[in-house]
N, C-alpha and C positions, 0 to 999 in steps of 0.2 A: 295689444288696450294702449290706448293713449288715456294718461290720468292728467289732473292739473293741480301743481301744488301752489299752495296762493299761501305765501307769506304771512301771517297775521301779527308777528311780533319778533324783534324790535319794531316798533312803529316805521321808523328811518327806513328798514329794510322792506317793507311791504312790497310785495309784486308778486305776480302769477307767472307760471312756470308751465309747459305742457312737456310732459315727459313719457317716455314710450315705458312701458312696463314689459318684463322685469327691469328691476332698475336697483343699482348698489349706492347706496351714501356712505359719505366717509370725506377723509382728507387727501388719500391717495389718488395716483393718474386713473388707476384702475376703476373708479369711482364714477358713473356718469352724473351723479348730483352731489357737486363738490362744495362743504362746508370748510373754508379754510378758518380753524378756529381750535386752539386750543383744545377744548373740552371735547373733541370730534374725534374719535379713532377712525385712523384710515380705512379701515374697513368697518362701519359703525353698525349700518342694517341696511337690511333689502327688500324691496316690496316685489312680491310676485303675485301672478295670476292664477288660481287655479277654478275651473269651471265658473269660468266670469266674475270670482270673487275675491278682490284684492287680498293679501294676507301680508303682512307686517313681522319681520323676525329680526331679534337684535343678535346682533354676531357676537357677544361677548364684550361688547363695548366697554369701556374703562367707568363711565361716566352714566352710563345705561341710553332707554330709550323711553319716552313716555307715551300713552297713547291714552286720551281722554285723561291726561295727566297721573296718570297710574303708571308705573314702571313695569316693563316688559320681562319675564323671565328671559334669560338667554338661551338662545338657540331653541326657542319655540314657537314656531309661525302660528300667528292670531289673525282672526279675520277683521279686517278694517270696513265698516261702513263709507261708504260716501259723506262726506260731512265731517268726520272726526278730526280732530285735531293732533298732530304729531309734534315732541319735542325732542329736538336734536340739538345738546350744546346748548344757546341761548335762543335758538331758531325754532318759532314755532309755525307751524305751517298746516293748511286745512288741506286733505286731499279730497281732489272731487272727483267723480268717474259715473259713467252710465253703466252698469252692470248688465244691461239688455243688449246683447249683439251690439255693442258700438262700434260703430265705422265712422271715424271721422274723415271728412273732407277738406283736404289743403288745395286752397287754389294755386294754381303754378303763376309767376308771375310773366308778362308778355318779353319780350326782347326788349322793350322800350323802357321798361322799368326795373329791368334787373341793375343790381351793383355789383356786380363783382362775386358775391358770395351766396352760398346756398345754406342759408339758415333760416329758419323758421322765427318770425317776431310776433309781438304784439302791437296792439297799435301802441302809441307814444313811445315805441323804442325799446321797450324792456325787453331783454334778450331771453329766447329760450329755446328748447330743442333737447337734441340726446344727451348733451351735454351741458351741464350748467356749472358755475363757480361763482360761489358767493365769499366772498373777501373780508373776513371780518378781522384778521390779524392780532387773534386771540381775544377781542372783547367787540362789544358792539358800540363803534366811538362815533358814530353820525357822520363819519367824513362822506364828501361829495364823490363822484363820479371819476373814472380814471379821467385822464386829459385826454387820452383817444375817445374815450365814450363823449364827452362833454363837446368834443370837436365834430362828432360825425353828423351827418342829417337822419334824422327818423328814419326807419327801414318803413316800406312797404306792411300793410296790414298783413301779408302772407306771403308766406315764401317757403322754398322745398326745405325738406329736412335735412340737416349738416349730413356728413358722413360722420361714422362713428369714430373716427380717430381724431375729426377735427376740436377744437377746443374752444369753448367761447368764452371772450371777457366776460365775468362777474361783476356783481356791484363790487366798491370798494369800501 
């Protein structure tokens, strides 16, 4: 299942990321949605799908995971309705998904608009795909994009999904 993590706080980090569930959230390389922040555990929480319903489970993280402003009990999966807000560290994101047989269509680029990568992107150049990294260096400092991101041309609207081992540059 494809879901969208829409970052709503802090305001300077607002973006939308398409992710494939199940997905691990944390700081480690194993996490497919990485939040580089001291308050986030290496294996912080995970999203899974059971019978078309998304579930969230805190993996015993040091600082906890909040769903709708309430802390989750460690190691207990709870159903997450589409539109619910999750907090991990200082990042709050809304999860959006279609629980009824969602099968997204991804437009493949023509050879003329390929730019040498196989990454799925949103309009405006916001990266998303199987691996997403949000770099906060311990706090939401409001820093701008990395130098390499600022110099890159905005990508086409839709691209193929990246290989699982491929890492995307996140927001810094």
